[in-house]
Phi, psi and omega in degrees: 000319181295325179294318178300318179299314182299316180295321182292322178298317181295323179293320180295318182287334188264346185299128178288126181240038185288328185237162176301326178295319180292324178297320179293322177297320177300318181297313182293324184285327191240313187257355178288167183291341177246019180281182184290328178294320179297323179295319182293322180295328176293328182280350187300328184288349178271349181287142180304149185302321184289341182257349190296323183296314184292318178295321179298320179295320178295322176295320178295320176298320179295316177300318178296321177301313180297316181294318180296318181296317181296313184296318181297315182288330179293320179293323180295317179294320177295322177293321179296323181292321182290327185262008182292135179292149177292162181300110184293342182278351183281129180266105182285353177274354180294144176294157179290155176295127184294143176250125183291133178272151178286162181235163175288141175292143181303326177295321179293321180300314182289318178304315183289327176295318178298316179300316180296319180298314181284333177296330179292342176245027169096004180276131172259174185256130175241149181227158179210176183290151176273343171260116186241166174261167185298326185298309184285330182275330185233296196296315182293340180263014172076024174278121176293163185291340176260018179292139180303331184296340180280348184290158178298336179294337184247340190233139173268110181266133174275316175215132184229140177233099182304330181288331183220087183304331182292350175266004181288149169236144190204165170283125188301140182266352177198160177273010170300337177301325181288328179301316181296316181297322179292317182292333180288329187245004182225135179274147178300152007281143181239128177220093188222153167240154188230085174279145176171176180278142173227164187223136174217144185281079183232152176289140180280130181208187180293341183241358184213155179208154177282346177226127181208184188236145176228152167235118177245156182223156179212142175227115180240126176194181175283133173077019178283137185232173178295333177297324177297316179302312184297321180292328177295315181293318176304314182299311184298309185301317184285332175289322185278317188246346181122155182288345184270006182274128177274154183226143173221156179242124178253133179304139179210192179220131168222143184299334190255004177225149179198114000285165180235159181207151170268147182254121176245146175232165177302135178301125182283347181276310183257357182059033175093358181277343180107124178208181181289337179291316180265009178057038173079359185273337183083005179233146173228142181277139178242349180169186180232161184201176177163175178277136184297129182296137180304329177296322178294319176298318179294322177299328186267004176087021179249132184284110179293346178283340181253320187246153171221170180189170175237159178220154176211160178211143181219148175275126179297320177302315181298315178300315179298314180300320178288318185293319184253008178052055179260131189254356182228116184296333184294339181296336182291335184245000184273345179057038176283119184296331180295327178283313184292330179294341181294342187257009177295138177088352178282124181276124178278000000 
């Protein structure tokens, strides 16, 4: 044991402590809980009783030597690191590394532009909840109880009661729900638009998504006619796409408007000559519109004998794709920086 202590003392005194790495090796070898000193203390109980006191004192002195040498060198290395001079080769006059600024998402750009266009002719913005009840999403808008849109294939239901559909809660399938809420709590005249997210149980592809955005609008007053609706649409399209864009209205059907129409504009890719985007017709659809059905007015507490109105709805994704000639709907939600960087510098 005495010979082992002598050899260990020599090793402790001779160990090179020039670097932090060597200091850590010293700690593990000698002062750590699994080091050589710890092993000797374990062997102390095998020393004869009459020698144990003397050997124990030597071990304690050896332990103190190792701890003192470690602590002293640790302080020296920390002081040297704190007092080390800065890199003299670094040029502090160099400009900072530029940090890229974020940009507005194309959907946000188009949404805000649409809001500004309609604000110029007196439309305000109304908002409503994205989790809706059956009344505001379907029944008040004239959807019959057997309408396909109520099926699980088209709607995300949060809570469903097959015995009583009016107790259903769901993710709204259109922002027309906000139209009903506005008509319920505001007396005519009403002139509002409703931008927001909507959800439908559809497979995600280049032309469809389960989550997308709409802007719908409604105007309720005395003597409102389809001519007023057409002039509003003409104004919006020419402000958004340019004065040279043609517009047409195709008869259609929606449960909440009568008469109803689809809105088509000149294809922005081929300028009306025909291409694969417009399927050779020269026209692309941007939304639907119509005169508010009297039953919808009545459901919302507005007298259809006194008031009439029009409503319209457009997909923000569709308008954005046409405006910036984007061909894949999935790009809006994939957050690909190569796509998003294309919109840098666009003023919203």
